[in-house]
C-alpha positions as CSV (number, residue, x, y, z in Angstrom):
1,G,47.2,-190.3,53.3
2,D,46.1,-191.0,56.8
3,L,44.4,-194.3,57.5
4,V,42.1,-195.7,60.2
5,A,42.0,-199.4,60.9
6,A,39.2,-201.7,62.1
7,S,39.9,-205.3,63.2
8,S,37.2,-207.7,62.2
9,S,36.1,-211.0,63.7
10,L,37.3,-212.7,60.4
11,K,41.0,-212.3,61.5
12,T,41.5,-209.4,59.1
13,V,42.0,-205.6,59.4
14,K,40.0,-203.2,57.2
15,L,41.6,-199.9,56.3
16,Y,39.7,-196.6,55.6
17,T,40.8,-193.1,54.9
18,T,40.4,-190.7,57.8
19,D,38.9,-187.9,55.8
20,S,36.0,-189.7,54.1
21,L,36.1,-193.1,55.7
22,Q,36.4,-194.6,52.2
23,F,37.4,-198.3,52.3
24,T,40.9,-198.7,50.9
25,G,41.8,-202.3,51.5
26,E,42.0,-205.3,53.8
27,L,45.0,-206.9,55.5
28,K,44.6,-210.7,55.4
29,G,46.9,-213.4,56.6
30,H,46.6,-213.9,60.3
31,R,45.6,-217.4,61.6
32,D,44.2,-215.9,64.8
33,A,42.6,-212.7,66.1
34,V,44.4,-209.5,65.6
35,K,45.2,-207.9,69.0
36,D,47.2,-204.8,68.1
37,L,48.0,-202.7,65.0
38,R,50.5,-199.9,64.7
39,F,51.2,-197.6,61.7
40,S,54.7,-196.3,61.1
41,K,54.8,-192.6,61.8
42,V,57.3,-191.8,59.1
43,S,56.0,-193.9,56.2
44,N,52.8,-191.9,55.6
45,G,50.8,-195.0,56.7
46,S,52.4,-197.2,54.1
47,M,53.9,-199.5,56.7
48,A,52.1,-201.2,59.5
49,M,52.5,-204.1,61.9
50,T,49.8,-206.4,63.3
51,V,50.0,-208.6,66.2
52,G,48.0,-211.8,66.6
53,E,48.0,-214.4,69.3
54,R,50.7,-216.4,67.6
55,S,52.0,-214.2,64.7
56,V,53.5,-210.8,63.9
57,V,53.2,-209.4,60.4
58,R,54.8,-206.3,58.7
59,W,52.5,-204.9,56.1
60,D,52.8,-202.6,53.0
61,T,49.5,-200.9,53.1
62,R,49.8,-199.7,49.5
63,S,49.9,-203.3,48.1
64,M,48.1,-204.9,51.1
65,K,50.9,-207.5,51.2
66,G,52.2,-208.8,54.5
67,E,55.5,-210.4,55.6
68,P,55.4,-212.5,58.7
69,L,58.3,-212.1,61.0
70,K,60.5,-215.2,61.2
71,V,60.6,-215.8,64.9
72,P,59.4,-218.7,67.0
73,I,56.3,-217.5,68.9
74,H,56.5,-219.3,72.3
75,G,53.9,-217.3,74.2
76,D,50.9,-215.1,73.7
77,V,51.7,-212.0,71.6
78,N,49.5,-209.1,72.8
79,S,51.2,-205.9,71.8
80,G,53.8,-204.5,69.4
81,D,55.0,-201.1,68.1
82,I,57.1,-199.4,65.4
83,S,59.7,-196.9,66.5
84,C,59.1,-193.2,65.7
85,D,61.8,-193.2,63.0
86,G,60.4,-196.3,61.4
87,A,63.6,-198.3,61.8
88,M,62.6,-200.9,64.4
89,M,59.7,-203.0,65.4
90,A,59.2,-204.6,68.8
91,F,56.7,-207.0,70.4
92,G,56.1,-209.0,73.5
93,N,56.6,-212.7,72.9
94,G,55.3,-214.4,76.1
95,N,57.5,-212.7,78.8
96,D,60.3,-211.7,76.3
97,V,60.7,-208.6,74.2
98,V,61.8,-209.1,70.6
99,V,63.2,-206.2,68.5
100,Y,63.7,-206.2,64.8
101,D,65.4,-203.9,62.3
102,V,62.6,-203.4,59.7
103,R,65.1,-203.8,56.9
104,N,65.9,-207.4,58.0
105,L,63.0,-209.5,59.2
106,S,64.9,-212.8,58.9
107,S,66.2,-212.7,62.4
108,P,65.7,-210.4,65.5
109,L,68.1,-207.5,66.2
110,I,67.8,-208.5,69.9
111,N,65.7,-210.8,72.1
112,L,65.4,-209.4,75.6
113,D,64.6,-212.3,77.8
114,G,64.4,-212.5,81.6
115,F,63.2,-208.9,82.0
116,H,59.6,-209.8,82.8
117,T,58.2,-212.5,85.0
118,D,54.7,-212.3,83.6
119,L,53.0,-212.0,80.2
120,I,53.8,-208.7,78.4
121,T,50.6,-206.9,77.5
122,R,51.9,-203.6,76.2
123,V,55.0,-202.6,74.1
124,R,55.5,-199.0,73.0
125,F,58.4,-196.9,71.7
126,H,58.7,-193.3,72.8
127,E,56.9,-190.9,70.5
128,S,60.0,-188.8,69.7
129,S,63.0,-190.9,70.8
130,P,63.4,-194.1,68.9
131,S,65.9,-195.7,71.3
132,I,63.4,-195.6,74.3
133,L,61.1,-198.6,74.5
134,T,58.7,-199.3,77.4
135,T,57.1,-202.7,78.1
136,G,54.7,-203.9,80.8
């Protein structure tokens, strides 16, 4: 079902059901504060991504297990998103944008560098067109 997330000061994210606010689990594994969390719109809440200052993790919210993305983090990571079809994940890495195919987290699909001159603070896919990505 639908989940709501609450980031804690302990570098974790607690998950609750939206209908009864019953605690369902906790996402643990970040070494730093969690700055952004996005649920996949097509996985019924079973896939999520969290963004910390120096890490990005894809989560299976059914098992509460996370898989860190294998990318060198060279700047602050403040925001990320999952495409509306659930096929891609993207995040700002300093002033670069990194895009992954969710089926292969071993290397990025594309690394868009040189598009920003300052730190990226927001990354969002279009809500109905998975090929449109906005960053700022």
